[in-house]
BAGU-834799 format. One line per 3 residues: number of its first residue (from 1); for each residue y, x, z of N, C-alpha, C, O. Coordinates in pm, whole numbers. Example, Ala and Ser with C-alpha at 12.3 -4.5 7.8 and 13.67 -1.06 7.14 Angstrom:
# residues 2
1> -569,1319,780,-450,1230,780,-330,1320,780,-332,1424,846 ~ -225,1285,708,-106,1367,714,3,1290,787,114,1341,804
END
This chain:
# residues 285
1> 358,2,-1057,308,-63,-1173,398,7,-1265,515,36,-1236 ~ 357,25,-1343,408,85,-1479,301,99,-1592,352,158,-1687 ~ 164,63,-1614,50,64,-1692,55,-132,-1745,30,-222,-1664
4> 81,-148,-1850,93,-262,-1879,-14,-324,-2005,-91,-243,-2056 ~ -15,-443,-2045,-89,-418,-2147,-83,-573,-2171,-78,-631,-2062 ~ -82,-671,-2291,-131,-781,-2372,-225,-836,-2369,-309,-745,-2371
7> -279,-930,-2366,-403,-1015,-2424,-375,-1124,-2472,-264,-1170,-2444 ~ -472,-1207,-2566,-479,-1312,-2554,-588,-1413,-2508,-696,-1415,-2567 ~ -562,-1497,-2403,-682,-1552,-2350,-636,-1663,-2315,-530,-1696,-2262
10> -806,-1769,-2384,-811,-1908,-2414,-667,-1915,-2506,-596,-2002,-2455 ~ -603,-1856,-2621,-490,-1875,-2724,-369,-1835,-2613,-271,-1810,-2684 ~ -336,-1820,-2494,-258,-1791,-2464,-192,-1640,-2467,-290,-1567,-2450
13> -82,-1562,-2479,-57,-1451,-2440,-40,-1455,-2328,42,-1530,-2275 ~ -134,-1356,-2253,-92,-1279,-2111,-38,-1144,-2070,-105,-1042,-2082 ~ 40,-1145,-2039,90,-970,-1976,-14,-905,-1864,-58,-976,-1774
16> -39,-808,-1874,-106,-821,-1709,-49,-620,-1699,-23,-534,-1783 ~ -51,-623,-1574,-41,-464,-1529,-218,-428,-1516,-315,-492,-1475 ~ -199,-314,-1563,-359,-246,-1536,-373,-123,-1458,-257,-96,-1428
19> -421,-68,-1427,-393,129,-1332,-524,98,-1256,-580,-9,-1231 ~ -557,236,-1225,-619,254,-1158,-768,316,-1179,-791,313,-1300 ~ -875,370,-1108,-1001,347,-1120,-1120,303,-980,-1104,302,-858
22> -1211,279,-1047,-1282,216,-883,-1335,64,-918,-1329,14,-1030 ~ -1390,-1,-799,-1420,-127,-779,-1265,-245,-848,-1149,-226,-811 ~ -1300,-345,-938,-1198,-406,-981,-1214,-475,-882,-1315,-513,-822
25> -995,-507,-853,-934,-594,-764,-826,-679,-869,-758,-629,-958 ~ -833,-796,-836,-749,-941,-930,-616,-933,-841,-616,-820,-793 ~ -565,-965,-821,-445,-1037,-795,-376,-1103,-872,-317,-1070,-975
28> -390,-1264,-784,-274,-1353,-835,-127,-1418,-780,-100,-1469,-671 ~ -92,-1408,-828,20,-1409,-772,91,-1566,-730,11,-1656,-754 ~ 214,-1611,-678,180,-1774,-706,307,-1839,-752,391,-1774,-813
31> 324,-1971,-721,426,-2041,-824,526,-1952,-823,546,-1858,-747 ~ 612,-2006,-953,751,-1955,-972,770,-1798,-987,878,-1751,-1022 ~ 630,-1698,-950,640,-1583,-921,597,-1503,-1023,563,-1561,-1126
34> 590,-1366,-1020,519,-1288,-1119,450,-1193,-1037,458,-1186,-915 ~ 370,-1110,-1123,302,-992,-1110,373,-891,-1006,299,-826,-933 ~ 485,-879,-997,575,-796,-925,573,-821,-785,614,-739,-703
37> 521,-947,-753,517,-1007,-596,394,-911,-555,406,-859,-444 ~ 312,-889,-607,229,-710,-547,262,-614,-582,168,-536,-575 ~ 357,-565,-623,414,-433,-646,333,-340,-514,246,-255,-528
40> 398,-392,-379,337,-266,-301,185,-252,-278,120,-150,-253 ~ 145,-379,-293,-34,-392,-278,-82,-349,-405,-194,-299,-395 ~ -27,-349,-543,-35,-322,-637,-68,-116,-616,-177,-58,-609
43> 54,-65,-610,85,104,-606,-44,121,-504,-131,200,-542 ~ -65,44,-363,-149,98,-275,-279,92,-304,-350,181,-259 ~ -327,7,-369,-478,8,-455,-488,92,-568,-593,112,-630
46> -405,128,-587,-452,214,-755,-510,295,-743,-600,317,-823 ~ -484,379,-633,-510,516,-592,-687,530,-572,-747,638,-571 ~ -759,378,-554,-882,403,-536,-984,304,-586,-1100,316,-545
49> -953,208,-671,-942,89,-728,-903,70,-872,-827,155,-919 ~ -966,-80,-989,-910,-34,-1074,-872,-176,-1047,-950,-268,-1024 ~ -689,-182,-1054,-607,-289,-998,-592,-385,-1142,-565,-308,-1235
52> -599,-500,-1179,-497,-585,-1259,-488,-733,-1197,-571,-808,-1146 ~ -314,-746,-1230,-200,-821,-1190,-134,-889,-1314,-67,-836,-1403 ~ -173,-1030,-1299,-149,-1050,-1458,-62,-1203,-1430,-90,-1298,-1357
55> 83,-1174,-1545,161,-1320,-1473,59,-1437,-1585,27,-1445,-1703 ~ 42,-1507,-1468,-10,-1620,-1444,30,-1678,-1597,87,-1588,-1659 ~ 15,-1810,-1682,73,-1892,-1815,173,-1995,-1783,139,-2088,-1710
58> 251,-1991,-1813,357,-2051,-1805,450,-1941,-1622,496,-2010,-1531 ~ 454,-1829,-1616,500,-1806,-1536,502,-1618,-1584,397,-1561,-1616 ~ 656,-1538,-1580,675,-1429,-1581,698,-1370,-1771,746,-1445,-1856
61> 645,-1201,-1805,598,-1273,-1941,503,-1301,-2038,509,-1270,-2157 ~ 388,-1381,-1960,294,-1462,-2015,377,-1565,-2083,486,-1610,-2048 ~ 302,-1595,-2190,369,-1687,-2237,339,-1844,-2145,266,-1870,-2049
64> 442,-1937,-2235,457,-2107,-2124,450,-2151,-2259,440,-2079,-2358 ~ 455,-2314,-2257,427,-2395,-2348,405,-2533,-2270,406,-2544,-2148 ~ 387,-2626,-2353,304,-2733,-2335,161,-2765,-2280,126,-2877,-2318
67> 69,-2703,-2206,-77,-2687,-2133,-3,-2819,-2037,107,-2870,-2013 ~ -174,-2834,-2001,-185,-2891,-1916,-250,-2803,-1816,-363,-2754,-1812 ~ -115,-2796,-1713,-132,-2691,-1615,-148,-2741,-1466,-61,-2803,-1404
70> -300,-2697,-1407,-388,-2769,-1301,-466,-2657,-1269,-513,-2567,-1339 ~ -470,-2689,-1113,-633,-2599,-1133,-795,-2582,-1202,-871,-2488,-1178 ~ -819,-2676,-1274,-897,-2634,-1405,-839,-2573,-1492,-914,-2508,-1565
73> -738,-2567,-1514,-633,-2508,-1668,-655,-2339,-1567,-719,-2249,-1622 ~ -607,-2320,-1448,-590,-2186,-1429,-736,-2149,-1416,-760,-2037,-1463 ~ -831,-2206,-1370,-917,-2111,-1364,-1071,-2087,-1472,-1174,-2019,-1471
76> -989,-2215,-1579,-1055,-2162,-1679,-1018,-2070,-1765,-1095,-2030,-1853 ~ -910,-2030,-1751,-795,-1895,-1829,-899,-1795,-1712,-1007,-1737,-1726 ~ -794,-1812,-1583,-884,-1676,-1510,-1027,-1660,-1542,-1058,-1541,-1528
79> -1124,-1732,-1579,-1240,-1673,-1623,-1245,-1649,-1750,-1351,-1596,-1786 ~ -1147,-1675,-1853,-1158,-1634,-1985,-1091,-1469,-2012,-1101,-1397,-2111 ~ -1011,-1442,-1863,-906,-1340,-1883,-1011,-1220,-1852,-1013,-1114,-1915
82> -1121,-1264,-1715,-1216,-1195,-1698,-1316,-1144,-1776,-1346,-1025,-1781 ~ -1372,-1244,-1844,-1421,-1225,-1978,-1372,-1119,-2097,-1450,-1045,-2157 ~ -1241,-1125,-2118,-1187,-1025,-2185,-1182,-905,-2139,-1194,-800,-2202
85> -1160,-924,-2003,-1191,-770,-1978,-1303,-702,-1930,-1292,-585,-1896 ~ -1416,-764,-1922,-1541,-692,-1907,-1580,-722,-1774,-1685,-670,-1734 ~ -1497,-819,-1675,-1527,-759,-1565,-1678,-862,-1486,-1670,-984,-1501
88> -1758,-828,-1436,-1853,-912,-1431,-1812,-953,-1258,-1773,-1066,-1231 ~ -1822,-875,-1181,-1776,-910,-1036,-1610,-817,-995,-1571,-702,-1011 ~ -1553,-944,-936,-1465,-871,-858,-1426,-900,-710,-1488,-980,-640
91> -1355,-853,-683,-1253,-862,-569,-1132,-957,-532,-1033,-887,-510 ~ -1105,-1101,-517,-971,-1155,-617,-899,-1198,-480,-954,-1265,-393 ~ -773,-1151,-474,-642,-1184,-409,-567,-1271,-507,-528,-1252,-622
94> -557,-1412,-390,-436,-1484,-440,-374,-1530,-337,-424,-1566,-230 ~ -224,-1531,-381,-76,-1594,-262,-72,-1724,-316,-94,-1770,-428 ~ -49,-1755,-245,43,-1955,-264,-25,-2023,-316,-131,-2053,-260
97> 4,-2069,-433,-74,-2129,-526,-175,-2003,-615,-288,-2038,-649 ~ -138,-1887,-641,-243,-1821,-642,-337,-1825,-538,-430,-1756,-579 ~ -360,-1859,-447,-448,-1885,-346,-549,-1995,-359,-669,-1992,-332
100> -476,-2094,-407,-514,-2239,-496,-580,-2194,-571,-699,-2223,-559 ~ -536,-2095,-693,-666,-2115,-794,-808,-2014,-755,-921,-2029,-801 ~ -763,-1905,-653,-867,-1804,-650,-970,-1853,-561,-1081,-1804,-544
103> -894,-2005,-479,-1010,-2106,-431,-1085,-2157,-502,-1207,-2148,-493 ~ -1017,-2227,-593,-1099,-2337,-718,-1179,-2225,-777,-1291,-2267,-809 ~ -1157,-2058,-810,-1248,-1999,-903,-1343,-1988,-810,-1443,-2052,-843
106> -1349,-1951,-741,-1465,-1908,-666,-1550,-2029,-584,-1651,-1992,-523 ~ -1523,-2136,-581,-1604,-2234,-582,-1679,-2272,-673,-1785,-2334,-663 ~ -1602,-2220,-808,-1639,-2254,-969,-1740,-2148,-1021,-1824,-2171,-1107
109> -1720,-2021,-951,-1840,-1897,-1054,-1809,-1812,-866,-1722,-1726,-850 ~ -1885,-1853,-769,-1960,-1797,-679,-1975,-1630,-687,-1924,-1539,-622 ~ -2073,-1635,-802,-2148,-1544,-844,-2083,-1398,-898,-2133,-1288,-918
112> -1887,-1475,-916,-1852,-1323,-959,-1763,-1291,-851,-1721,-1180,-819 ~ -1748,-1366,-817,-1588,-1306,-667,-1730,-1230,-515,-1821,-1298,-468 ~ -1704,-1113,-485,-1761,-1051,-432,-1680,-1050,-298,-1756,-1056,-202
115> -1592,-1046,-275,-1418,-1054,-164,-1341,-1146,-228,-1312,-1156,-347 ~ -1303,-1231,-104,-1167,-1346,-148,-1105,-1300,-22,-1157,-1297,89 ~ -954,-1254,-63,-819,-1272,-16,-709,-1386,-13,-661,-1441,-112
118> -684,-1406,94,-588,-1554,66,-463,-1508,163,-457,-1455,274 ~ -399,-1538,99,-247,-1526,170,-141,-1614,175,-69,-1619,76 ~ -114,-1695,283,-41,-1805,234,-93,-1921,120,-26,-1969,29
121> -170,-1936,140,-268,-1994,18,-258,-2168,16,-308,-2237,105 ~ -184,-2225,-101,-171,-2303,-129,-327,-2429,-101,-423,-2394,-169 ~ -351,-2541,-27,-468,-2628,-45,-553,-2600,41,-672,-2628,23
124> -508,-2538,151,-585,-2466,298,-602,-2598,438,-663,-2593,545 ~ -518,-2706,373,-527,-2824,431,-509,-2915,434,-449,-2945,331 ~ -526,-3014,509,-555,-3193,432,-410,-3266,446,-371,-3368,389
127> -327,-3162,560,-226,-3248,535,-101,-3154,433,-87,-3039,391 ~ -54,-3239,431,100,-3229,353,210,-3181,356,293,-3245,291 ~ 266,-3037,438,346,-2944,495,507,-3048,422,588,-2995,346
130> 516,-3163,461,658,-3246,505,801,-3173,516,908,-3211,467 ~ 782,-3081,579,927,-2975,652,961,-2939,508,1070,-2959,454 ~ 863,-2887,455,900,-2783,327,1009,-2857,209,1092,-2796,141
133> 983,-3010,206,1050,-3076,110,1208,-3093,155,1313,-3070,94 ~ 1173,-3160,335,1328,-3139,361,1410,-3004,347,1515,-2989,284 ~ 1325,-2887,434,1416,-2761,411,1481,-2746,231,1592,-2709,195
136> 1376,-2786,155,1428,-2738,0,1564,-2848,-2,1647,-2825,-90 ~ 1587,-2958,82,1675,-3050,14,1781,-2990,115,1891,-3007,62 ~ 1796,-2932,227,1917,-2883,316,1949,-2739,242,2052,-2673,250
139> 1852,-2718,183,1925,-2587,103,1976,-2610,-41,2045,-2524,-97 ~ 1954,-2688,-82,2009,-2669,-228,2097,-2658,-299,2085,-2657,-421 ~ 2254,-2642,-212,2360,-2627,-259,2344,-2490,-302,2421,-2436,-382
142> 2189,-2403,-220,2247,-2233,-227,2161,-2268,-408,2225,-2222,-503 ~ 2088,-2311,-428,1982,-2317,-558,2087,-2395,-669,2073,-2370,-788 ~ 2161,-2461,-638,2263,-2490,-762,2384,-2390,-766,2452,-2382,-868
145> 2404,-2332,-682,2546,-2237,-754,2469,-2120,-745,2534,-2015,-740 ~ 2331,-2111,-740,2245,-2035,-807,2224,-2037,-942,2217,-1942,-1020 ~ 2214,-2159,-964,2168,-2182,-1127,2313,-2179,-1214,2320,-2128,-1325
148> 2439,-2248,-1137,2584,-2231,-1217,2557,-2102,-1246,2501,-2072,-1351 ~ 2604,-1988,-1131,2665,-1893,-1148,2599,-1789,-1219,2661,-1712,-1293 ~ 2413,-1777,-1190,2315,-1712,-1246,2325,-1575,-1105,2277,-1465,-1133
151> 2355,-1585,-1038,2333,-1527,-895,2275,-1496,-825,2298,-1569,-728 ~ 2182,-1407,-796,2117,-1391,-745,2103,-1377,-583,2056,-1446,-492 ~ 2175,-1242,-596,2268,-1233,-467,2372,-1252,-460,2450,-1179,-521
154> 2420,-1364,-379,2424,-1433,-200,2293,-1511,-242,2181,-1499,-193 ~ 2349,-1619,-375,2342,-1730,-363,2123,-1778,-378,2065,-1834,-284 ~ 2082,-1756,-449,1940,-1736,-448,1866,-1711,-296,1794,-1794,-240
157> 1900,-1585,-248,1841,-1565,-150,1928,-1596,-38,1917,-1549,76 ~ 1992,-1658,-67,1997,-1788,70,1928,-1879,52,1866,-1928,147 ~ 1918,-1921,-50,1810,-2044,-52,1636,-2059,26,1578,-2141,96
160> 1599,-1890,-57,1466,-1844,6,1460,-1788,139,1352,-1795,197 ~ 1555,-1736,195,1567,-1700,375,1552,-1807,414,1602,-1913,376 ~ 1459,-1778,516,1372,-1816,623,1283,-1955,563,1229,-2032,642
163> 1276,-1978,385,1198,-2033,334,1054,-1981,257,947,-2041,244 ~ 1106,-1816,201,996,-1727,171,991,-1611,225,888,-1545,238 ~ 1116,-1576,262,1165,-1432,311,1234,-1437,430,1332,-1506,460
166> 1166,-1351,501,1257,-1403,643,1461,-1277,577,1576,-1291,617 ~ 1420,-1211,507,1508,-1101,489,1478,-1049,312,1390,-982,258 ~ 1604,-1123,261,1533,-1103,132,1624,-976,84,1638,-916,-23
169> 1673,-968,205,1782,-797,131,1717,-650,194,1759,-536,171 ~ 1580,-696,297,1557,-594,352,1410,-510,225,1414,-488,104 ~ 1330,-494,298,1204,-392,218,1147,-501,117,1076,-451,29
172> 1160,-626,111,1128,-742,-14,1159,-670,-112,1079,-606,-180 ~ 1338,-677,-137,1427,-658,-221,1386,-645,-393,1393,-721,-490 ~ 1331,-481,-364,1279,-417,-471,1201,-523,-549,1249,-558,-657
175> 1075,-584,-504,962,-626,-511,1055,-786,-560,1036,-814,-679 ~ 1139,-877,-492,1154,-932,-544,1239,-938,-605,1259,-1055,-639 ~ 1342,-839,-659,1404,-852,-835,1304,-845,-933,1311,-910,-1037
178> 1175,-740,-895,1143,-749,-1037,1089,-869,-1093,1057,-907,-1206 ~ 1089,-915,-980,975,-1106,-959,1113,-1167,-1078,1106,-1214,-1191 ~ 1228,-1139,-988,1342,-1228,-1082,1366,-1174,-1173,1437,-1248,-1241
181> 1348,-1069,-1227,1389,-1004,-1376,1274,-1082,-1458,1309,-1138,-1562 ~ 1158,-1088,-1423,980,-1076,-1490,1040,-1238,-1499,1036,-1261,-1620 ~ 1087,-1349,-1439,1124,-1475,-1474,1202,-1506,-1561,1182,-1621,-1600
184> 1295,-1450,-1618,1361,-1448,-1691,1348,-1397,-1852,1420,-1403,-1952 ~ 1233,-1352,-1823,1205,-1285,-1964,1164,-1389,-2104,1139,-1348,-2218 ~ 1164,-1531,-2059,1158,-1638,-2138,1231,-1764,-2112,1182,-1811,-2009
187> 1316,-1835,-2153,1384,-1912,-2110,1325,-2020,-2074,1291,-2115,-2145 ~ 1309,-2001,-1930,1240,-2113,-1846,1341,-2124,-1717,1397,-2016,-1695 ~ 1362,-2182,-1667,1435,-2281,-1572,1392,-2252,-1433,1270,-2253,-1424
190> 1462,-2225,-1312,1366,-2194,-1216,1295,-2141,-1215,1201,-2175,-1144 ~ 1288,-2041,-1277,1144,-1909,-1252,1061,-1992,-1340,962,-1919,-1348 ~ 1035,-2098,-1414,931,-2210,-1494,828,-2244,-1336,714,-2207,-1310
193> 943,-2342,-1240,876,-2397,-1171,792,-2492,-1230,683,-2492,-1173 ~ 799,-2572,-1320,725,-2651,-1396,594,-2682,-1376,548,-2789,-1335 ~ 509,-2536,-1421,406,-2498,-1395,336,-2534,-1305,236,-2604,-1325
196> 378,-2490,-1177,337,-2535,-1060,341,-2628,-978,259,-2654,-890 ~ 451,-2691,-1009,511,-2838,-947,399,-2952,-1071,403,-3075,-1065 ~ 336,-2897,-1142,265,-3029,-1197,118,-2968,-1182,28,-3037,-1229
199> 88,-2865,-1132,-68,-2842,-1042,-59,-2901,-895,-165,-2924,-836 ~ 63,-2928,-831,91,-2983,-724,67,-3121,-738,-22,-3168,-668 ~ 139,-3207,-827,135,-3291,-867,-51,-3369,-859,-132,-3431,-791
202> -33,-3330,-936,-186,-3343,-990,-318,-3318,-922,-400,-3404,-892 ~ -331,-3162,-898,-408,-3168,-799,-407,-3154,-598,-486,-3140,-505 ~ -299,-3166,-618,-298,-3196,-433,-195,-3301,-345,-182,-3310,-223
205> -130,-3372,-451,-62,-3483,-433,-153,-3641,-402,-119,-3737,-332 ~ -237,-3625,-457,-316,-3742,-472,-432,-3682,-355,-487,-3572,-358 ~ -451,-3796,-247,-513,-3745,-78,-685,-3765,-132,-771,-3714,-60
208> -721,-3826,-234,-883,-3789,-231,-887,-3649,-310,-983,-3587,-264 ~ -829,-3582,-399,-801,-3484,-488,-834,-3368,-391,-918,-3279,-395 ~ -714,-3407,-283,-671,-3288,-208,-784,-3327,-73,-865,-3234,-72
211> -805,-3388,-5,-911,-3389,102,-1039,-3349,35,-1111,-3370,133 ~ -1117,-3311,-50,-1192,-3310,-129,-1213,-3134,-153,-1314,-3067,-133 ~ -1101,-3096,-195,-1098,-2941,-264,-1090,-2926,-133,-1209,-2908,-106
214> -1021,-2920,-15,-1042,-2864,102,-1133,-2852,170,-1154,-2746,229 ~ -1249,-3006,184,-1394,-2963,233,-1446,-2901,135,-1494,-2812,205 ~ -1483,-2868,13,-1539,-2795,-76,-1533,-2643,-64,-1600,-2562,-128
217> -1423,-2612,47,-1392,-2503,63,-1490,-2401,182,-1481,-2279,198 ~ -1586,-2505,256,-1734,-2462,360,-1772,-2439,286,-1813,-2329,323 ~ -1817,-2452,139,-1923,-2345,22,-1905,-2228,7,-1977,-2171,-75
220> -1819,-2159,71,-1763,-2042,15,-1798,-1951,121,-1738,-1938,227 ~ -1915,-1880,76,-1984,-1729,178,-1946,-1621,146,-1993,-1520,200 ~ -1859,-1614,55,-1844,-1460,21,-1722,-1365,124,-1629,-1427,176
223> -1731,-1255,138,-1629,-1219,305,-1472,-1299,259,-1446,-1303,139 ~ -1380,-1356,351,-1283,-1358,292,-1190,-1359,389,-1188,-1440,481 ~ -1102,-1263,370,-987,-1237,470,-851,-1313,418,-788,-1287,315
226> -821,-1425,529,-714,-1489,566,-591,-1436,581,-596,-1362,679 ~ -475,-1435,530,-348,-1366,542,-250,-1455,604,-281,-1574,604 ~ -124,-1417,663,5,-1521,648,54,-1432,752,29,-1346,838
229> 173,-1533,668,270,-1517,800,326,-1614,903,367,-1722,860 ~ 333,-1590,1042,318,-1719,1129,524,-1787,1066,571,-1900,1055 ~ 565,-1691,1048,739,-1804,999,758,-1869,887,869,-1890,836
232> 598,-1920,820,588,-1939,652,690,-2064,685,672,-2140,780 ~ 805,-2073,589,876,-2196,573,796,-2301,430,846,-2404,384 ~ 676,-2240,390,646,-2322,332,533,-2418,281,530,-2515,204
235> 413,-2328,380,284,-2363,456,258,-2328,584,239,-2210,616 ~ 254,-2417,662,286,-2390,806,98,-2296,843,-8,-2338,797 ~ 109,-2199,913,66,-2098,1013,-43,-2178,1051,-151,-2120,1065
238> -38,-2308,1071,-139,-2383,1092,-274,-2397,1005,-391,-2404,1043 ~ -216,-2400,865,-340,-2397,788,-424,-2274,737,-527,-2266,670 ~ -324,-2159,808,-447,-2030,853,-555,-2035,903,-656,-1994,845
241> -554,-2093,1034,-644,-2118,1112,-739,-2221,1093,-853,-2231,1138 ~ -666,-2308,1007,-785,-2445,976,-911,-2362,878,-1032,-2344,887 ~ -824,-2334,804,-877,-2208,654,-1045,-2148,725,-1158,-2154,675
244> -1003,-2098,845,-1061,-1952,899,-1165,-2024,978,-1278,-1979,1000 ~ -1111,-2167,1029,-1271,-2223,1083,-1322,-2310,1004,-1390,-2401,1052 ~ -1295,-2298,842,-1366,-2372,772,-1451,-2274,710,-1570,-2304,713
247> -1426,-2177,662,-1466,-2095,569,-1591,-2019,630,-1557,-1946,723 ~ -1707,-2018,607,-1795,-1909,673,-1740,-1767,649,-1639,-1749,580 ~ -1791,-1695,691,-1730,-1524,684,-1597,-1497,643,-1575,-1402,567
250> -1490,-1583,695,-1343,-1598,698,-1284,-1503,856,-1286,-1533,975 ~ -1253,-1422,807,-1138,-1382,899,-958,-1409,890,-898,-1429,784 ~ -890,-1403,1036,-782,-1420,961,-686,-1295,1007,-734,-1231,1101
253> -597,-1262,974,-475,-1144,991,-332,-1209,915,-300,-1234,799 ~ -240,-1227,1111,-133,-1273,1096,-85,-1164,1126,-132,-1082,1204 ~ 54,-1153,1038,139,-1038,1005,269,-1142,1102,301,-1259,1082
256> 307,-1067,1183,424,-1138,1327,564,-1110,1215,636,-1201,1256 ~ 614,-1068,1146,723,-1032,1116,737,-1082,973,818,-1025,899 ~ 667,-1180,931,662,-1200,792,658,-1396,797,601,-1471,876
259> 747,-1426,672,747,-1535,659,662,-1580,463,587,-1496,412 ~ 676,-1638,430,525,-1635,308,479,-1605,215,405,-1644,125 ~ 571,-1472,268,506,-1302,196,494,-1177,236,573,-1087,206
262> 401,-1165,302,381,-1058,364,366,-947,314,429,-853,363 ~ 296,-930,224,272,-847,117,418,-779,56,428,-685,-23 ~ 483,-826,93,621,-802,80,718,-780,157,810,-700,139
265> 697,-869,270,795,-791,392,714,-697,521,758,-644,623 ~ 597,-705,468,549,-592,552,451,-545,502,338,-569,545 ~ 482,-444,368,429,-411,292,317,-316,388,222,-369,446
268> 337,-214,393,228,-94,486,121,-130,573,9,-79,575 ~ 169,-232,653,25,-324,756,-40,-448,641,-145,-504,672 ~ 8,-472,553,-53,-574,412,-141,-506,358,-260,-536,358
271> -72,-367,287,-190,-271,273,-311,-231,338,-426,-233,293 ~ -268,-192,452,-359,-105,567,-521,-200,599,-641,-173,597 ~ -413,-351,634,-532,-435,599,-616,-467,473,-734,-436,458
274> -538,-533,386,-601,-476,243,-695,-343,192,-785,-353,109 ~ -656,-216,258,-784,-133,241,-907,-155,297,-1009,-144,228 ~ -912,-182,404,-970,-210,522,-1138,-301,459,-1255,-268,440
277> -1060,-416,447,-1108,-516,378,-1197,-513,251,-1298,-571,211 ~ -1109,-417,205,-1190,-388,66,-1270,-243,87,-1330,-243,-20 ~ -1294,-170,126,-1327,-62,204,-1461,-88,292,-1551,-4,296
280> -1467,-198,354,-1579,-230,438,-1688,-296,335,-1804,-308,373 ~ -1648,-339,201,-1732,-318,124,-1819,-240,29,-1921,-270,-33 ~ -1733,-113,38,-1792,-18,-23,-1905,80,69,-1998,153,32
283> -1840,40,235,-1925,146,305,-2057,34,327,-2119,72,427 ~ -2116,-78,275,-2229,-113,319,-2363,-67,223,-2372,-64,100 ~ -2419,-48,281,-2541,5,172,-2592,-66,70,-2679,-17,-2
END
C-alpha cells in the first residue's frame, strides 16, 4: 500500500489508498481500524484489480467531527465516494463494522454491487454478542495501561489478544502497527472509537432496528462470500452460519487459525479465497 489520495466526499476529507488496474474492488475496514487492516489483501489484489481502501470518516487519516455516525451516514458517504471515483459497479469487501456498512449499502444500492464479501461482519444475527462486553470488562486493565503509558506492546496487544487476534505479535503485527499509527494521525482517543460506538447504539442496540436489518439481508441476491474466524472474540462464528443460511447465493469460508481478522492472521489463505471469489466473476461468460 503506497499510492494514496485525499478526496472531499460529502464535505468530509477522505483518505484512501488506490492502486492497480482492472475491475474495481473497494475494501471497507471496521470500527477503530483503518485501511491498513487490509494491507495484505490490498497488495495481493492490486496486481489484477483496481483496489480502493479508504479510511472511514472518523477513522485513520480521514476527517472526523460531530457527524451523525450511523449506517445511513456511512452508506450515503460510500455512495458519494463511488460517485467521486466514477465507479458504476464494484466488488465490495467489508470487515466487522465495515461489513455492516457494506450490507446496508448493498441493500440500498443493489445494482451497484456485483460481488459482496463479508468478513466477521457486524449485524448478521438478531442476537447480541453479550460475551463481548464481559470480555472487554475483564481485559480493561490492559486497555487502561495502554492509554496511560501509550504503549501498544505489550499493553494494547494483551487487550486485543484472544479478542481480535490470536497472536498480535505474529504475522498480523505489521498490519496492526500500521493501523494503530494511522489512528493517531488525529487526536482521537482509543482509535476514534466513538463513531463505531454511536453506530452500534443507533442501529443495533434497538431490537426492532436490529431485527429488521437482519431480516432485510434475505433480499441480497449478488454472489456473497462470508469469511470468518472460529475463535472470534467479538462476533461469534455462529453469526456466519446464520448469514450463510439467510442470504441467497452466499457461501461460507472458515479460516481455522483466525480470530476476528482472518485477512491479517491468515493472509495467504484469505487472499487465495478472495482471488478465487473474484476470479470466478471474471471467468463467467
